[in-house]
N, C-alpha and C positions, 0 to 999 in steps of 0.2 A: 690897653684895644690890641693891640698891633697882635699879640701874643694869642687873643681867642680869634682873630680875625683869618690868621695865619691856621690855625686848628682845625675851623671850618673849614675852610681851602680845601685845607688835608682830605680831612671826612669825608667830602661832597669829591674829593678825585680818587676815594678809594672806590665809592660805592657807585661810579663809574664804571670802575673796570669789572664792576659784579657782575657776571649776567643774569640776567631777569629769570626769577622763578619757572621754572617748567610747568607746562598747563599739565594737570592729572589724565596719564596715558587710562583711554577708559577699551576696557580688555575685551575683544569679542565673543559675543557668544558660544559659548557650546554647542558643538554640533550635538541633534537632536538625533542619533540614530534610531534609540526603540521609539519613536515618532515618526519616520519612514518608514521603518522594517513594517512596523503598524498600517501604513498608511498603503504599503506595495500588498499586506496580505489581506484588506481588509474590501480595497476599491475592487470593481468589473469591468473598469477602464483601462486599454492598455495603456494609451499617453499615461495616463494618471501611474500607470505603474513605471513606464520607462521615466518617466520625472525621478520620483521615488529609486530606482535603482540608477542614476546620474548622479545624483547627489549626494549617492552611501556610496559611491566609485570615487569622486572628485574629493570625498571627505580619507581615504585610505582607511573605510573600515573593514580591518581582518574579518575573516570567516572564523576565528577562534572566538569575537567579539559574539557575533551573527548567531554562532550556535550555540553559545552557553545562554540567548536569549532566547530563540528557538525552543531549547529543553523547558525554560521555565515555562517558557507560555504556551506548552503542549500540554499542559499542565490542568487539568477542568479546575474551574473555580464556580461556584456559585449554584450548582444543581442541587434541587431539594428532595432529599431522601423522601424514601413510601413508594406504595404505589400511585402511581399517577397512570388515567383513561382516557381516551378521549381526545389523544391532546391532535396534532397536524401538522404537518410540513409542507410545504411546497416547494411543484418542480415545475420544470420546465409549461407552469400555468396551471399547473393543475396538483390541486390538494388530497391530501395520501393519510390517514388515521395511524395511530400507531401508541402502544403501550409500554407504556418503563418502568420498574422497579427499579432503586436504588437500597442499600442495605439502610437501615432504619438511623443506626450511630456510621458516618462517617468519622472513621477519623485523623487528625492529618495529620498529613505526608505519608500515608497510605494512598497507593493506589492499587483499583480492583479489580479483578477480572469482568468482561462481558462478553455476554452469550446472547445472536443475537437468533432469534426462533426464526423462521416460517413457515404459517401456515398451508393447508392444504386448501383446495379448491371449496369451497364453500364456508370456507370460516376468515376468521378475523384476527387481527393482533388481539383485544381484550379478548377475546375465548382463547387466546391457547397465551397468554400471560398469567387468566385463572387456574388453567391445567397445569399450568411449569411454577406454581408459583412454590406448593407447597412439594415441589422436589428441592430447589434451589433457595428458597428464605433464611433457610442457615445454615446456607453454606457462604456469602458476605460475596456474591455475584450479582454485577449489576445484568439485566433481563430486558433485553428489546426484544417487541416484539410490535416487526413493522404488519400495513393492511395493503395489499396487492390488486386490484379485482381477476375475481376465478382464480389467485394463484400463482398468475402467469412467471412466475416466476426469474423465468431467461430469458425474459427480456431485455431489449435493452434499454425502454425506461425504467423498467421495475431494476434494472443494475445502476441506474446513473440513480436511482433516488434512496434506494437502502444506501451505495456509499456517501450520499450525500448525508441521507440521519445517523448514519456512522460517525462521520466527522463532526458532526452538531454534537452527539453525547459524547464525543471524546475534548467538544469545548468547554462545556458543561458540565463533567463529572469525573475525577481524579480512575480514568482509564489506565489501567495496564499494557500498554500499546502492544506487548509481547505475549499476550493474552485472550484475545479478541479471538472468540468462537464462532461460525457456523453452522445453524443444527438445524433439521426441518421436516416434517412428515408429510406421506404422501404427493404432492404437487414440490413441496416444499422441502420437500431430497432431495428434487429435480434437479430443482432450484440452487440448493444446498452444493451439491455435483459442479451442477455448471459452472456458478458463480464461485466456484472453490476452485475446478483445474483453471479458468480464466485468470483467474487474482491469486494463487495460489498463497504469497507470498505478504499477503496483507492477513491472511490466518494462523493461530498455535494449532488447527484443530476440524475437521469437516467431518459432521454427527447427519449424515443421513438415516433416513429412520422412515422404514416403510415402503421405500422409493428407488429408483432406478433411470438410468440415463438407458438411447437405443446403441445401435451400431454405429451410425455416425458418428456419433461423438465419443468411441471409445480411445480413439487416438492420444483423444487431451489429457485422458487418466496418466500422463507420461509427464506434467508438470507436477504431480503430486509427486514430489523424489522429498521433497524435505514438508512438509505440510500433512499429518497425522491422519488418518482415518479412523473411526469409532461409528459402525455399519449395525443396524438393530435390523434386523428383514424376519417377519413367520413365515414358514412353513406350509401356512395354508390360508397366503395373502390371494385370496383372488384377483386383485387388483394389479398385481405386481407379484407375478409370479415368482417363482424364489430363483430356479433360476438363469432368471436375469444380476437377480444380485450375487450370486456363482458364479456367474464367469467373470462380474469382476473382480471378487474376490481371489479368480486363479491371476487376473491382467497383475492384478496387485502386488499377490506373494510372487508370479515367476520375476516382475520387476523387485523382488528385494526392497518394495518400498510399506514404513510403516502404517499396518494394520494391525485393527480390534474387528474381528468380525463376527457381531454375534446370530443367531438363529434363535427362533424360541415356533412351540408347537402350541400355545396359548390361540382361546378363539376372542374375540368378543363377539356381543349384543349383535353391534350395526354389521358390522362389514368381515367378518370373521373374522381373519391373523392379520386384520388389514388395517394397527393400531400398535400403539406402543405399553406392554405390558408393565405393571411397579415394579416385578418384578425385576426386569431390566435398570431401573435406574438406577440402584446403590452402585455398580462397577461402570455405569458411566459417572456419575459426579466424581467418583473416585478416580478416576481414567482426565476428567477433566480437572480436579486440584492437582496432578501432575504433570499437565504440557506447559512450553515454551516455547515457541516461537525462535528462531534462529535467525538473525536479520540479513548476516554475512555468510552466505552457507563459501563454502568453497566450490561445489563441482554443484552443475545446474543443470536440468533438460526440459527441454519446452518445445512443445510440438505450436502453431500459432496457425491462424489466419486472420481474414482481412475485418476483421470488424473488434480484434479484439489483439489491438499489439504492442499494450503497455509494457515495460518493461517487469522482467518480476524480476527481483535484487537489482541486480548488478547488471545486467543484460537487456538488453533490447533488440528486439527483429525490427525493422521500419520498411522493409520493403522484401520483398521473394519473388521469386518465379510466375506469374499468373496465377495467383495468390487464389484462395478458394473462400468468401466472405460467405460465412454460417451465421444464417439464423430462425429461428424458429417464430413464428406470427402469435403476436399478445394479441391483448382484448384492444388494444389502445392506438390510437395511426400512427407508424411510424415507416420509415426507409424501408421495403424490403430487398434483400439484393444476395437474394439468394443464387448462387449459378453454381456453373460447373467452373474447379478449378484444379490446383494445387492445394496442398498443408507444407508450409516449410517447420522441419525438424532440426534442431540446434542442440548440439551440448559445451556448454563452458566451463570453462578450469580456474579457479585463480590457484595458479600453481607456484607462485613466487611471489614475493607483494608486487614488482610490478610487471611482470608477468603472469600476461593473460592465454589459454587457448581456448582455439573456438575449430566446434568442424559442424559441417552444417550441411542439409541438403536442400534444395531450392529458393535458396537462401542469397539475396544480391547488394544487401542493405543490411547495419548493424549497428547499434552502439552500447558503446561499455560506460559504464559508470564509476565514479575515484570517488576516494575519500580519502582524509590526507589520514584517518585512521588505520586505514588498508594499505598504501603507496607510502612511494616519498617521494614527492614535486620536484623534489632540486633533482633527481637522477631520471632519463629518461625511461618510457612505457614501452614493452614491449607487447606488440600482437601477433598473435599466429594462426592462421589456418588452414585448416585440412577440406577442403569437397568429401563430402558422402555419398557416396554412392551406389548402387540398388542394378545387380545385374543376376536374372534365372534369382531370384529370391533371394541370392544373398545384398551381405554391405559389403564395404571397403572403403579406405580411406587411402584419399588421393596425396601426394606429396606435404607436405610441411612448410609450408614459406613466411615470411616476414608480410605482415597487412597495415605493420604501423612500428614507428621505430622511435618517437620523437619526445622530446618532451611539453612539458602540458598547464598550461597556468591553471591554476583556480576562478574559476566563475560564480558571481554571487548571484546569478541569471540563476544560473542552475541550482544552485544551493535553496536559494527562494521559491522558485515557484515550484521542485519538487516537497519542500513543505508545505507547499499552498494546496498542492494535488489531493495531498495520504497526508497531511497533519500528523506525521507518526518524529517523533525523534530520537528514535535508532536509526533513520533511514536516511540519512542526509551527508548526498554527495557533493559531492567541493566541485567537481568535470568533469564532463562525460568528450568522449574520442566518438565521431561519427566518420565508417568506412567505407564507405562505399566501394566494391570490392566488382564492382563494372569497367573503374576506374583504373581496376590495379590490376592493366594490360600486363607487365612488369611488377613484379614480387622482391622483394628485395629479397635477399639470400641472408639465410640465419646467421646471426652472429657466431 
């Protein structure tokens, strides 16, 4: 019995020295990056936006991961093919009808060009789509035809509705973001010019048909440096006399901008030469099939006024000297702030990966948008500025000075807010530089 007792005691002693088994480790749940990105993009509550953004930053979410997800999300899914009429979109408390056509067979993995067509006075999206469908149906275009009262596409509310509708279409259908076109006839042609001039980086091409713009807005043609125009105008048009389109042609040709200009002598039954002859359609369709937007041009030219200060690609005018705020009246009540003032003119050159040159007149403040694909964030970003002056009808530039020369940290808010506004996977900016020229009393010397 004694040896057995000793064995039992020894076993107990050994077991007493063995540490108790560890409790099973509970792994923390993985962070739901996509959930917070989707929350940020879907909410209209600034506080919820900020909460989602804070969590993304706290979890050190990389820009590369979010960019990849945004590119996937930008490809619309679920849109039904075929013809759709009597659709509606709500904007600012009002509802607007529109019509849409998508190819009968939407091939998986393929993106489709989108043609947005604006009707004239007395027209509608339904009737516009019916007339354009035979022209484009066999060309694999998505066709979007909104309606707006009196075809007053130049109003701010019409712009807002239109871009909301384009974004909705991008969410639903596999749109090729670099092949979105804006066309219009009569009042719709005015809208194509006006919206195209103020937002040129959103379109691969502008197609004004039987319409033009007044002297007051000719300066804004400068914005179309990187946005081709296909213009069709009748020489016998009694509503928009041919000289107005010829004047635009002269300006664009003098600027050496991309322009396809077509005059015809045909006359219709209702309004003489104020229509689109079918003989002009094959050339237009062939042109549409070859155009593609460059989302990051190295040279930007712009003219800005107070109602249109969105960035054009990677540059934004945020404040100018006594800026005018121009607006044509529309059928809906909105703030009218037409007044005397100046316009701001700017030339921007992305000369080297981390070097940006700005030349401007009447500019007080601007922003430069940066993406990791275009700049090296491990090095300083250099931005120079030259003031453009006019004297006795001649322009001259002041000395070139440094307005910014520092390293810049990527900012998730810039990335997400920019995508939320445009839903454009080809214009994803990681950071922006704000440069207040009024504060640059002493500019740095060139390095």
